N, C-alpha and C positions, 0 to 999 in steps of 0.2 A: 613092841607089844602094846596093844590097845589098853587104855585106861578107862575104867568105868566108875561112875559115882551114882549115888542115890539122889533123889530129888532133895531129901533133907540135907545131904552133904553140900549140895550146890546152893540152896536157898537160905538155910538157916545156920548150918555148921560148916561154913565154907573153908575154915582153916583146919578142919579135921581131914583125916586121910580118905583116900578113895575106897570104893567097894573092893574088898580083897579077901580071897580065900587062900590061906597058906598052901593048900594042896595043889594050887595051880602051878606052883614052882616045882612040883615033884615029877613033872613030865617033860620029855624032850620035844613035845608038840605043843602048839598053841592051844590053851584051854580057855574057853570063853564061858561067861555066865549063861544060864539057860535063857532062851528067848521064845516068845510065843507071838505069832503074827497077829496084828490088829485086823479086825474084820471090816473096818470102814463102814459099819452100820450107822455110826454117828461120828461127829467131829471129836477128835481126841483133844484132851486138855492136859495141862501140866499135872493136875491131880491124878490123872489116869496112869502116869508113867512112874514106874518104880525104879528103873535103872536107865541111865544115860551113858552113851559112849562119848568120851571127851574128844572133841575134834580140835579144840584150841583153848588154852587158858593162859592168862598172864596176870601178873599182880595187879591189884586194884579192883578186881572183880569182873574184868572183861572175860567172857567165856562163850564158846560155841559148842553146843551139845546136840547129839542125835538120839532120838528115842530108841532104846534097845529092848526094854521089857515094858510094854509090848513093842514089837518091832514094827515100825511104820515110817512113812515119809512125814516125820514131825521133828522139827528142830526148835531149839530154844537158844536165844542169845541173851546173855546177861550183860548189861551195860553199867559201868561204874558211875556212881554218884558219890561225891565226897562225903564220907562219914554217915552214909545212909544205908540201913539194912531193912528190907531187902533191896537189892539193886533194881533198876528198871529192867523190865523183861520184854523181849519181842519173841513171838512164836511164828512159825511158818509151817503150814500143813497142806498135805494133798499134792495134786499134780503140780509139777515144776517147782515144788518147795525147795528142792536142792539147788536149783539155779538161782533162786532169790537169795538163799543163804550165802552162796558163793559170791554173788554180787555185793551183798551187804558186808561180807568180810573184806572185800576189796575196798569198800568205803573206809574201812579202818586201816588199810594198808596191809592186810593179812592175805597171804596166798595159801589157801587151803589145798591140800593134796587132792588130786582127782584120781580116783581108782576105778578101774573097769570092774563091773559087777555083772553077775548073771541075773537076768530078770525073767521070770516065768511069763509066757505069752499073755496069760490072763491078767497080769499086773502091769502091762506096758502102759496102760492109761495113766499111771502115775508119773511116767517119765517123758511121754510124748507131748509135744505142744498141742494144746486143745484148739480145735478149729471152731471159730465163731460161726454159728448157724443163723442165718437170717430167714425170717418167715416172710414170704412175699405173698400178699393177698391181692388177687386180681380185682 
């Protein structure tokens, strides 16, 4: 079952519990928090995200999170610094952000699960390698 945390849970109250609704356990089906897709009209920031899906966490402050509310190709990695709050933070946004996060996780010896997902055709630009276009002036 996926785990979700608020930005506040991750950055300032990291020893507190995750986002939880006790009614989620009243169903024999997976119940997820509500999500709204990001419109990509501007770059997303940490302050814009209310709920994160936890992709990986370990003691000491290392964590990898994916934006859930709003739902977007936006990831946050918290890196531990000894006795320092808040941790150092890295963010990855937009096209191919997921590949950069998977590679960064490997730098830490973490193998994130890779899941097949359905992507609407109009959102494929977020997952395909962008082609560099060169302007040739005669």
